[in-house]
KEFIGU-327305 format. One record per residue (C-alpha): residue number from 1; residue in three letters; x, y, z negated. Coordinates in Angstrom, 3 decimals. Example, Ala and Ser with C-alpha at 12.3 -4.5 7.8 and 13.67 -1.06 7.14 Angstrom:
{1 "ALA" {12.300 -4.500 -7.800}} {2 "SER" {13.670 -1.060 -7.140}} 
END
This chain:
{1 "MET" {-111.062 -124.092 85.471}} {2 "ALA" {-113.553 -122.464 87.469}} {3 "LEU" {-111.515 -120.432 90.753}} {4 "VAL" {-112.707 -116.742 89.016}} {5 "THR" {-113.625 -116.522 85.351}} {6 "VAL" {-115.405 -114.152 82.745}} {7 "ASP" {-113.455 -112.895 79.486}} {8 "VAL" {-115.259 -110.419 77.201}} {9 "HIS" {-112.558 -109.237 74.288}} {10 "ASP" {-113.234 -105.854 72.598}} {11 "GLY" {-116.054 -104.048 74.916}} {12 "VAL" {-113.827 -105.344 78.074}} {13 "ALA" {-115.438 -108.275 80.172}} {14 "THR" {-111.760 -108.891 82.716}} {15 "LEU" {-112.754 -110.916 86.073}} {16 "THR" {-110.074 -112.947 87.044}} {17 "LEU" {-109.811 -114.295 90.630}} {18 "ARG" {-107.933 -117.553 90.278}} {19 "ARG" {-106.372 -119.062 93.358}} {20 "PRO" {-102.959 -117.772 93.406}} {21 "GLU" {-101.414 -120.645 95.271}} {22 "ALA" {-103.350 -119.756 98.798}} {23 "ARG" {-103.164 -115.955 97.910}} {24 "ASN" {-106.718 -115.784 96.540}} {25 "ALA" {-108.288 -116.571 99.864}} {26 "LEU" {-112.187 -117.384 99.455}} {27 "THR" {-113.466 -120.961 99.948}} {28 "LEU" {-117.444 -121.720 99.192}} {29 "GLN" {-116.693 -122.937 95.443}} {30 "MET" {-114.456 -119.980 94.398}} {31 "LYS" {-117.500 -117.687 96.433}} {32 "ARG" {-119.872 -119.827 93.842}} {33 "ASP" {-117.918 -119.584 90.953}} {34 "PHE" {-117.206 -115.699 91.513}} {35 "LEU" {-121.204 -115.043 91.615}} {36 "ALA" {-120.916 -117.291 88.305}} {37 "ALA" {-119.007 -115.263 86.597}} {38 "LEU" {-120.088 -111.825 87.482}} {39 "ASP" {-123.724 -113.373 86.436}} {40 "ASP" {-121.758 -114.038 83.170}} {41 "ALA" {-120.433 -110.672 83.404}} {42 "HIS" {-123.624 -109.112 83.432}} {43 "ASP" {-125.732 -111.397 80.475}} {44 "ALA" {-122.910 -110.756 78.595}} {45 "ASP" {-123.234 -108.761 75.246}} {46 "GLY" {-121.342 -105.385 74.352}} {47 "VAL" {-119.817 -104.363 77.784}} {48 "ARG" {-118.369 -101.477 78.152}} {49 "THR" {-116.144 -101.923 80.702}} {50 "VAL" {-115.483 -104.571 83.337}} {51 "LEU" {-111.777 -104.844 84.643}} {52 "LEU" {-111.355 -107.096 88.123}} {53 "ARG" {-108.066 -108.891 89.075}} {54 "ALA" {-106.263 -111.542 90.006}} {55 "GLU" {-103.681 -114.182 89.420}} {56 "GLY" {-100.477 -114.757 91.559}} {57 "PRO" {-98.663 -112.393 94.463}} {58 "ALA" {-101.814 -111.131 95.793}} {59 "PHE" {-105.427 -109.617 95.046}} {60 "CYS" {-107.112 -110.831 98.035}} {61 "VAL" {-106.994 -111.887 101.091}} {62 "GLY" {-110.682 -112.515 102.220}} {63 "GLN" {-112.033 -115.598 103.624}} {64 "ASP" {-110.174 -118.930 103.687}} {65 "LEU" {-110.071 -119.404 107.254}} {66 "ARG" {-108.662 -122.914 107.532}} {67 "GLU" {-112.358 -123.794 105.948}} {68 "HIS" {-114.144 -120.826 108.060}} {69 "ALA" {-113.161 -123.238 110.821}} {70 "GLU" {-114.104 -126.014 110.052}} {71 "ALA" {-117.039 -124.919 108.546}} {72 "LEU" {-117.953 -123.280 112.512}} {73 "ALA" {-117.303 -126.775 113.862}} {74 "ALA" {-120.151 -128.285 111.687}} {75 "ASP" {-122.963 -125.669 111.938}} {76 "VAL" {-122.722 -121.681 112.949}} {77 "ASP" {-125.934 -120.825 111.369}} {78 "SER" {-124.695 -122.070 108.249}} {79 "ALA" {-120.982 -121.082 108.529}} {80 "LEU" {-122.430 -117.469 109.024}} {81 "ASP" {-124.743 -117.660 105.820}} {82 "THR" {-122.006 -116.824 103.768}} {83 "VAL" {-122.180 -113.396 104.847}} {84 "ARG" {-125.568 -112.845 103.103}} {85 "GLU" {-125.934 -116.166 100.038}} {86 "HIS" {-122.164 -114.978 98.943}} {87 "TYR" {-119.940 -111.463 100.519}} {88 "ASN" {-123.376 -109.454 99.658}} {89 "ARG" {-123.935 -110.652 96.505}} {90 "ILE" {-120.806 -110.791 95.237}} {91 "VAL" {-120.496 -106.913 96.373}} {92 "MET" {-123.795 -106.135 94.101}} {93 "GLY" {-122.873 -107.673 91.963}} {94 "ILE" {-119.327 -105.958 91.443}} {95 "ALA" {-121.386 -102.217 91.926}} {96 "THR" {-124.977 -102.577 90.051}} {97 "PHE" {-122.711 -102.794 86.889}} {98 "ASP" {-123.919 -100.135 84.654}} {99 "VAL" {-120.926 -100.069 82.799}} {100 "PRO" {-116.888 -98.610 84.856}} {101 "VAL" {-115.245 -101.175 86.837}} {102 "VAL" {-111.592 -100.664 87.139}} {103 "VAL" {-110.084 -102.963 89.513}} {104 "ALA" {-106.070 -104.236 89.325}} {105 "ILE" {-104.730 -104.584 92.906}} {106 "SER" {-101.898 -106.308 93.531}} {107 "GLY" {-99.759 -107.522 96.640}} {108 "ALA" {-102.453 -108.111 99.407}} {109 "CYS" {-105.252 -106.695 99.197}} {110 "VAL" {-107.607 -107.619 103.083}} {111 "GLY" {-111.124 -108.190 104.710}} {112 "ALA" {-113.334 -109.196 101.898}} {113 "GLY" {-110.893 -108.736 99.419}} {114 "LEU" {-110.999 -104.775 100.104}} {115 "GLY" {-114.629 -104.626 99.943}} {116 "PHE" {-114.596 -106.156 96.532}} {117 "ALA" {-112.031 -103.368 95.465}} {118 "LEU" {-114.138 -100.393 96.677}} {119 "ALA" {-117.005 -101.869 95.347}} {120 "GLY" {-115.418 -100.886 91.929}} {121 "ASP" {-114.881 -97.591 90.110}} {122 "ILE" {-111.099 -96.889 89.321}} {123 "ARG" {-108.308 -99.062 91.197}} {124 "ILE" {-104.978 -98.896 90.190}} {125 "ALA" {-102.954 -100.481 92.881}} {126 "ALA" {-99.471 -101.831 92.595}} {127 "ASP" {-96.513 -100.123 94.534}} {128 "ASP" {-96.565 -103.214 96.506}} {129 "ALA" {-100.187 -103.519 97.805}} {130 "THR" {-100.926 -103.896 101.380}} {131 "PHE" {-104.498 -103.323 102.878}} {132 "ALA" {-105.963 -103.867 105.962}} {133 "THR" {-109.702 -104.265 107.218}} {134 "ALA" {-108.716 -107.401 109.267}} {135 "PHE" {-112.060 -108.303 110.195}} {136 "THR" {-111.345 -107.006 114.300}} {137 "GLY" {-108.195 -109.635 114.337}} {138 "ILE" {-110.546 -112.826 114.318}} {139 "GLY" {-113.509 -111.194 116.491}} {140 "LEU" {-115.180 -110.205 113.586}} {141 "ALA" {-116.741 -105.910 112.837}} {142 "SER" {-116.854 -106.006 109.224}} {143 "ASP" {-118.753 -106.985 105.356}} {144 "SER" {-118.512 -106.983 102.503}} {145 "GLY" {-119.906 -102.970 102.427}} {146 "LEU" {-116.496 -102.009 104.255}} {147 "THR" {-118.484 -100.314 106.328}} {148 "ARG" {-119.944 -97.976 104.356}} {149 "ALA" {-117.568 -98.176 101.617}} {150 "LEU" {-114.293 -96.506 103.520}} {151 "ALA" {-116.570 -93.635 105.589}} {152 "ARG" {-118.371 -92.544 101.767}} {153 "THR" {-113.947 -92.340 100.886}} {154 "VAL" {-111.872 -92.011 103.391}} {155 "GLY" {-114.502 -90.113 106.343}} {156 "VAL" {-116.067 -92.032 109.549}} {157 "GLY" {-112.979 -90.878 111.728}} {158 "ARG" {-110.601 -92.109 109.381}} {159 "ALA" {-112.704 -95.728 108.426}} {160 "THR" {-113.052 -95.731 112.384}} {161 "ASP" {-109.232 -96.005 113.281}} {162 "LEU" {-109.104 -98.862 109.912}} {163 "LEU" {-112.221 -100.613 110.889}} {164 "LEU" {-111.082 -101.051 115.009}} {165 "ARG" {-107.399 -101.421 115.459}} {166 "GLY" {-106.966 -102.875 111.455}} {167 "GLN" {-103.691 -101.692 111.317}} {168 "PRO" {-101.959 -101.899 107.516}} {169 "PHE" {-101.235 -99.576 104.639}} {170 "ASP" {-99.647 -99.695 101.870}} {171 "ALA" {-100.059 -98.436 98.497}} {172 "SER" {-99.136 -94.581 98.734}} {173 "GLU" {-101.556 -94.212 101.933}} {174 "ALA" {-104.617 -95.340 100.306}} {175 "HIS" {-103.608 -93.000 97.552}} {176 "ALA" {-103.048 -90.070 99.216}} {177 "TRP" {-106.379 -91.217 100.721}} {178 "GLY" {-108.166 -91.678 98.080}} {179 "LEU" {-109.095 -95.704 98.104}} {180 "VAL" {-106.889 -96.057 94.922}} {181 "GLN" {-106.648 -93.044 92.369}} {182 "GLN" {-103.443 -94.616 90.878}} {183 "VAL" {-100.438 -96.009 91.960}} {184 "ALA" {-98.420 -98.140 89.148}} {185 "LEU" {-95.235 -100.660 89.725}} {186 "ALA" {-96.141 -104.089 91.001}} {187 "ALA" {-94.829 -105.232 87.205}} {188 "ASP" {-97.012 -103.025 85.541}} {189 "VAL" {-100.318 -102.655 87.619}} {190 "ASP" {-102.052 -105.267 84.754}} {191 "ARG" {-100.640 -103.526 81.917}} {192 "VAL" {-102.052 -99.923 83.241}} {193 "ALA" {-105.155 -101.422 84.015}} {194 "GLY" {-105.735 -102.799 81.146}} {195 "GLU" {-104.966 -99.655 79.106}} {196 "VAL" {-107.365 -97.968 81.208}} {197 "ALA" {-110.034 -100.326 81.187}} {198 "GLU" {-109.483 -99.993 77.221}} {199 "ARG" {-109.720 -96.645 77.218}} {200 "LEU" {-113.250 -97.078 78.925}} {201 "ALA" {-114.499 -99.197 76.491}} {202 "ALA" {-114.204 -96.439 73.937}} {203 "GLY" {-115.515 -93.626 75.718}} {204 "PRO" {-118.738 -92.314 75.919}} {205 "THR" {-120.765 -95.228 78.149}} {206 "LEU" {-124.233 -94.118 78.376}} {207 "ALA" {-122.579 -91.455 79.940}} {208 "TYR" {-120.789 -93.318 82.367}} {209 "THR" {-123.935 -94.910 83.304}} {210 "GLU" {-125.765 -91.774 84.308}} {211 "VAL" {-122.129 -90.357 86.231}} {212 "LYS" {-122.106 -93.537 88.679}} {213 "GLN" {-126.158 -93.725 88.628}} {214 "LEU" {-125.624 -89.628 90.304}} {215 "LEU" {-122.872 -90.474 92.666}} {216 "ARG" {-124.789 -93.452 94.015}} {217 "ASP" {-127.830 -91.682 94.858}} {218 "VAL" {-125.746 -88.873 96.064}} {219 "PRO" {-125.962 -89.751 100.074}} {220 "THR" {-129.811 -89.427 100.142}} {221 "GLN" {-130.408 -86.718 97.918}} {222 "ASP" {-130.149 -83.238 98.949}} {223 "LEU" {-129.375 -80.676 96.304}} {224 "GLU" {-132.310 -79.648 95.091}} {225 "ASN" {-133.013 -83.312 94.215}} {226 "ALA" {-129.201 -83.738 92.579}} {227 "LEU" {-129.444 -81.089 90.750}} {228 "GLU" {-132.992 -82.836 88.620}} {229 "ARG" {-131.347 -85.839 88.299}} {230 "GLU" {-128.488 -83.911 86.968}} {231 "ALA" {-130.732 -81.577 84.716}} {232 "THR" {-132.650 -85.538 83.621}} {233 "ALA" {-129.906 -87.478 82.942}} {234 "GLN" {-128.788 -84.252 80.649}} {235 "GLU" {-131.387 -84.162 78.714}} {236 "ARG" {-131.421 -88.126 78.319}} {237 "LEU" {-127.634 -87.976 77.382}} {238 "ALA" {-128.063 -84.963 74.584}} {239 "ARG" {-130.071 -87.654 72.895}} {240 "THR" {-127.126 -89.876 71.740}} {241 "ALA" {-125.468 -90.115 68.898}} {242 "ASP" {-122.311 -90.356 71.213}} {243 "HIS" {-122.897 -86.267 72.265}} {244 "ARG" {-123.679 -85.592 68.511}} {245 "ASN" {-120.807 -86.939 67.553}} {246 "ALA" {-118.430 -85.617 69.991}} {247 "VAL" {-120.088 -81.999 69.395}} {248 "ASP" {-118.775 -82.311 65.747}} {249 "ALA" {-115.962 -83.901 66.205}} {250 "PHE" {-115.145 -80.581 68.557}} {251 "LEU" {-116.665 -77.922 66.060}} {252 "ASP" {-114.228 -79.938 63.274}} {253 "LYS" {-110.932 -80.208 65.690}} {254 "ARG" {-110.994 -84.054 65.924}} {255 "ARG" {-110.808 -86.987 68.213}} {256 "PRO" {-114.415 -87.561 68.721}} {257 "ARG" {-115.324 -91.800 68.315}} {258 "PHE" {-117.851 -93.111 70.735}} {259 "THR" {-119.230 -96.050 70.735}} {260 "GLY" {-121.481 -96.485 73.216}} {261 "THR" {-125.148 -94.914 71.866}} 
END
């Protein structure tokens, strides 16, 4: 079986990391499987939400350092190619879904694993989850989009501290800082994240896509530009069946049914 798989059911594409015996440490094969699974999820018909989860006691502890040490010994340049060839492409693959991406985080979420989680939209953490950037501990800076994601989410000051000192933090701290949106019991995190994904899959998919695009462009826009882009998005969405049906449902005092059209 591939080390990262994708399964599509009822509008939810579930991506699962499957190397639990190594806490989902990332080998070359696992990174290749991750990219293939992302491609399959992007190409699948009828996907309205993505759920990223992991098997075992940890979400992902980042690069498999044993394999990395072997690669460094063999050829430093080739060992470092993995950042552009794999990590960057995985983060872009997660971040560029038009539909919402829900991430279920159990146990350790470290290094590139944290970068992958932050590339999603809504993160549900187990109450026993632990987080760390970890890169400076092995003499590196950061990759997998961590500098950008942390600075945007927690501010440059806290991001600087997390990246320079690399101290671990827990689920309650992650929630207080806005890095995760919800904390669930460890035994329930997959179920809770799955329910969130299912609700989003039954929602106004086209509206979610517009929201994601508007948020993605925020750092490069002034207020006038942002207002114009919002107005353009509203014009597009006002013509959708989901909008018309939701307005009718509100007036009729019934629950709307969204079809993603």
